[in-house]
C-alpha positions in Angstrom: 39.8 101.5 56.4 36.7 100.7 54.4 37.1 97.8 52.0 35.6 99.4 48.9 37.8 101.3 46.4 36.6 104.5 44.7 38.0 106.3 41.7 37.0 109.9 41.1 37.5 110.8 37.5 37.5 114.4 36.2 39.0 116.4 33.3 41.5 118.5 35.3 41.9 120.4 38.6 42.8 123.7 37.1 39.7 125.8 38.0 35.9 125.5 38.2 33.2 124.5 40.7 33.1 120.8 39.7 36.9 120.6 39.9 36.8 122.1 43.4 34.1 119.7 44.5 35.8 116.7 43.1 39.1 117.4 44.9 37.3 118.2 48.2 35.0 115.2 48.0 38.1 113.0 47.5 39.8 114.5 50.4 36.8 114.1 52.7 36.1 110.5 51.8 39.8 109.6 52.2 39.8 111.2 55.7 36.9 108.8 56.5 39.0 105.8 55.6 38.0 105.1 52.0 40.6 104.1 49.4 40.3 107.0 46.9 42.2 107.4 43.6 41.7 110.7 41.9 42.3 110.7 38.2 42.5 113.7 35.8 42.4 113.3 32.1 44.4 116.5 31.4 47.2 118.4 33.1 47.1 121.0 35.8 46.3 121.0 39.5 45.3 124.2 41.4 43.2 122.6 44.2 44.6 120.8 47.2 44.8 117.0 47.2 45.1 115.2 50.5 48.2 113.0 51.0 45.6 110.2 51.7 44.4 110.4 48.1 46.2 108.6 45.3 46.5 111.0 42.4 47.0 110.0 38.7 47.2 112.1 35.5 46.2 110.3 32.2 47.9 112.7 29.8 49.7 116.0 29.4 46.9 117.6 27.3 46.4 121.3 28.3 43.3 121.7 30.3 42.5 124.9 28.3 42.6 123.1 25.0 39.6 123.5 22.7 36.7 121.1 23.4 36.8 119.6 19.9 40.5 119.0 20.3 39.8 117.2 23.6 37.1 115.2 21.9 39.4 114.0 19.2 42.1 113.3 21.8 39.7 111.0 23.6 40.7 107.6 22.0 44.3 108.0 23.2 43.0 108.8 26.7 40.6 105.9 26.6 43.6 103.5 26.1 45.6 105.1 28.9 42.7 105.4 31.3 41.6 101.8 30.7 45.1 100.5 31.7 45.2 102.7 34.8 41.7 101.7 36.0 42.5 98.0 35.4 45.6 98.4 37.7 43.6 100.1 40.4 40.7 97.7 40.1 38.1 99.9 41.8 34.6 99.0 43.0 33.1 102.3 42.0 34.1 105.1 39.5 32.5 108.4 40.1 33.0 110.9 37.2 32.3 114.6 36.9 31.6 116.5 33.6 31.1 115.4 30.0 34.2 113.5 28.8 34.9 111.8 32.1 31.2 110.7 32.3 31.4 109.3 28.8 34.6 107.4 29.4 33.2 106.1 32.7 30.3 104.3 31.0 32.4 103.2 28.0 34.8 101.3 30.2 32.5 99.9 32.9 31.4 96.7 31.3 34.9 95.6 30.4 36.4 96.5 33.7 33.5 95.4 35.9 32.9 98.4 38.3 29.8 100.4 39.3 29.7 103.6 37.2 28.2 106.8 38.7 28.1 109.9 36.6 27.7 113.3 38.1 25.9 115.9 36.0 26.8 119.5 37.1 24.8 121.7 34.7 21.3 122.2 33.3 21.9 120.2 30.1 18.9 121.4 28.0 20.4 125.0 28.2 24.1 124.4 28.7 24.4 122.2 25.5 23.9 124.8 22.9 22.6 124.4 19.4 25.0 123.4 16.6 27.4 120.5 16.2 29.0 120.6 19.7 25.6 120.8 21.4 24.2 117.9 19.2 27.2 115.7 20.0 27.0 116.3 23.8 23.3 115.8 24.0 23.8 112.4 22.2 26.6 111.6 24.7 24.4 112.5 27.7 21.6 110.3 26.5 24.0 107.4 26.2 25.5 108.2 29.7 22.0 108.4 31.2 21.2 105.0 29.7 24.4 103.1 30.6 25.4 104.6 34.0 24.5 102.6 37.1 23.5 105.8 38.8 23.3 109.6 37.9 24.0 112.2 40.6 22.7 115.7 39.8 23.3 118.7 42.0 19.8 120.2 41.8 16.2 119.2 41.6 15.7 121.0 38.3 18.6 119.2 36.7 17.1 115.8 37.8 13.8 116.9 36.2 15.6 117.9 33.0 17.5 114.6 32.8 14.4 112.5 33.3 12.1 114.4 31.0 14.6 115.3 28.2 17.4 112.7 28.3 15.5 109.6 29.2 17.3 109.1 32.5 15.6 106.5 34.7 14.1 108.3 37.7 14.9 105.4 39.9 18.6 105.8 39.4 18.7 109.6 39.1 19.3 111.3 42.5 20.0 114.8 43.9 23.0 115.4 46.1 23.7 119.0 46.7 27.3 120.1 46.7 29.1 119.8 50.0 31.0 122.7 51.5 33.6 122.9 54.2 32.1 125.9 55.9 34.7 126.3 58.6 37.6 126.1 56.0 36.0 128.8 53.9 35.4 131.1 56.9 39.0 130.7 57.9 40.1 131.6 54.4 38.1 134.8 54.5 40.4 136.0 57.3 43.5 136.3 55.0 44.6 139.8 54.3 43.9 141.5 51.0 46.4 144.0 49.7 44.3 145.6 47.0 44.0 149.4 47.8 40.2 149.4 47.2 39.7 147.4 50.4 41.5 150.1 52.4 39.0 152.8 51.4 35.4 153.5 52.5 33.7 152.8 49.2 31.3 149.9 48.8 32.4 147.1 46.6 30.2 144.9 44.4 32.0 141.6 43.6 31.4 138.7 41.2 33.3 135.5 40.7 33.4 133.1 37.8 35.0 132.2 34.5 34.8 135.0 31.9 32.7 133.1 29.5 29.2 133.5 28.0 27.5 131.3 30.6 28.4 133.7 33.4 26.9 136.8 31.9 29.3 139.3 33.4 28.7 142.0 30.7 25.1 142.3 31.9 26.5 143.1 35.4 29.0 145.6 34.0 26.2 147.4 32.1 24.0 147.4 35.2 26.9 148.7 37.3 27.3 151.7 34.9 23.7 152.6 35.7 24.4 152.3 39.5 27.4 154.6 39.2 25.2 157.4 37.9 23.8 157.8 41.4 26.0 155.8 43.8 29.7 155.8 44.5 30.7 152.2 44.3 33.3 149.8 42.7 33.0 146.5 40.9 35.5 143.7 41.2 35.4 140.7 38.9 37.3 137.5 39.8 38.1 134.9 37.1 39.7 134.6 33.7 38.5 133.5 30.3 38.0 134.3 26.7 35.7 137.2 27.2 38.2 139.2 29.2 39.1 141.7 26.5 35.4 142.2 25.5 34.5 142.9 29.1 37.4 145.4 29.7 36.6 147.2 26.4 32.9 147.4 27.5 34.0 149.0 30.8 36.2 151.5 29.0 33.4 152.5 26.5 31.0 152.9 29.4 33.6 155.2 31.0 33.7 153.2 34.2 37.1 151.5 33.7 38.5 153.2 36.8 35.7 151.7 38.9 35.9 148.2 37.6 38.8 145.8 38.4 39.5 142.5 36.8 41.7 140.6 39.3 41.9 137.2 37.5 41.5 133.7 38.9 42.2 133.5 42.6 43.0 130.3 44.6 41.4 132.0 47.6 38.5 134.2 46.3 36.9 134.1 49.7 39.1 136.8 51.3 38.0 139.3 48.6 34.3 138.3 48.7 34.1 138.5 52.5 35.4 142.1 52.5 32.9 143.3 49.8 29.4 144.7 50.3 27.4 142.7 47.7 28.0 139.6 45.7 26.4 139.7 42.3 25.8 136.5 40.3 24.5 137.2 36.7 24.8 133.7 35.2 22.6 132.7 32.3 22.4 129.0 33.3 24.0 126.8 36.0 23.7 123.4 37.6 24.2 124.3 41.2 26.2 127.5 41.6 29.1 127.0 44.0 30.1 130.6 43.9 26.7 131.7 45.2 26.8 129.3 48.2 30.4 130.2 48.9 29.6 133.9 48.9 26.8 133.3 51.4 29.3 131.4 53.6 31.6 134.4 53.3 28.9 136.5 55.0 28.0 138.8 52.1 24.5 139.7 50.9 23.8 138.2 47.5 21.8 139.0 44.4 21.5 136.3 41.7 19.8 135.6 38.4 16.9 133.3 38.6 18.5 131.0 36.1 18.2 127.2 35.6 19.2 125.8 37.8 20.1 126.2 41.5 19.7 129.8 42.6 16.0 129.5 43.5 16.6 126.2 45.3 19.3 128.0 47.3 17.7 131.4 47.9 14.0 130.5 48.0 11.6 133.4 47.0 14.0 136.2 47.9 14.3 134.6 51.4 18.1 134.3 51.7 19.1 136.8 48.9 17.6 138.7 46.0 16.7 137.0 42.7 16.3 138.9 39.4 15.1 137.7 36.0 17.8 136.0 34.0 19.2 138.2 31.2 18.9 137.4 27.5 22.6 136.6 27.0 23.1 139.0 24.0 26.6 140.5 23.8 25.6 144.2 24.0 27.8 147.2 23.4 28.1 150.4 25.5 25.6 152.3 23.3 22.8 149.8 23.6 20.1 150.7 26.1 19.9 148.6 29.3 17.4 145.7 29.1 14.6 145.3 31.5 16.5 142.6 33.3 19.7 144.7 33.5 17.7 147.5 35.0 16.2 145.1 37.6 19.7 143.9 38.5 20.9 147.5 38.9 17.9 148.3 41.1 18.5 145.2 43.3 22.2 146.0 43.8 21.4 149.7 44.6 18.7 148.5 47.1 21.4 146.4 48.9 24.1 149.1 48.8 21.7 151.7 50.2 20.2 149.6 53.0 22.8 148.3 55.5 20.1 146.8 57.7 18.8 144.7 54.7 22.3 143.6 53.9 22.8 142.4 57.5 19.4 140.7 57.5 20.3 138.7 54.4 23.7 137.9 55.8 22.3 136.4 58.9 19.6 134.3 57.0 22.2 133.2 54.5 24.6 131.9 57.2 21.8 129.8 58.6 20.8 128.5 55.1 24.2 127.3 54.1 24.3 124.8 57.0 22.0 122.7 54.7 25.0 122.3 52.4 27.7 121.6 54.9 29.9 118.6 54.2 28.8 117.1 57.5 25.3 116.9 56.1 26.1 116.1 52.5 29.0 113.6 52.6 26.8 110.9 54.3 24.5 111.2 51.2 27.5 110.5 49.0 28.4 107.5 51.1 24.9 106.1 50.9 24.7 106.4 47.1 28.3 105.4 46.3 28.9 102.5 48.7 25.5 100.9 49.3 
């Protein structure tokens, strides 16, 4: 047993890439003998927590509550969290996402621990204009100033933090997300009972929350163009506030029978592995977990060249296809396809029509993802957390 105590602090463990990474990192470090306490601010757990990890929930606030509601709920959570951290008496607190990062730096001086904030998005783009964006940009500048260390999950995010949020380059580091490659490969072997997977029709699949950031309507519009020439189907995994808009768009494009919305899945990998192409139309990211996980699943991928992450993962079309990021406007069925949507449609068609190309990308991708294995990345976390 190592003598240093770590707290991992995150909003919830309901869904999301940061949430999955926080739970798996806690499990991995606990397995290596570290004392790990995992704290969520809000209710809800959908990711596995090892019996070696001590789990705590600060409040019963719904993880899906409005961001402003959560913001105004923060003072109560500060009081509860302070008491809990004081009882644990950790050496290090590692936090993920905005509210946990803010609370981490607010409490550190009083409770005398090393604060490490993990930034998971490309902040200049992800914090939109308006009151909410203004507030969170202010928060991030404060976090960057006060945290003992900032961990970002891409080189582009580090550059953004240093240039636009005054983060000290000496304490701002990149650690790519770690993946349990063997676990994901094992999960791909589970059976899928959806009838489409029993038929000989190629499936394009995408996974992510149904929100503006993920840009799924651009994919649906591109897929409507593909369907004019190629028999194929589209599956979208995830849930979110845009679900009705996306379903309506598919109906109006007359492809509702070729597009399936299967909701959030605890094991998306079994669906992805049995598909032909994984499409990733995000408008912005930090380091896209879904993209790496699809590569581990052994599927050829096509991704937007958004900030940040996809180009760092795929290179210059070396391990998958990149297409220019779409404009993010919420189009209707009658609007003509944009140049970027047409490029996405052409890229998917190229993969669907060329089995040899799909196999080539699959082989290269499986080699590339070794760089993100937990065996390579967890020692980086150990170095920056405990030294």
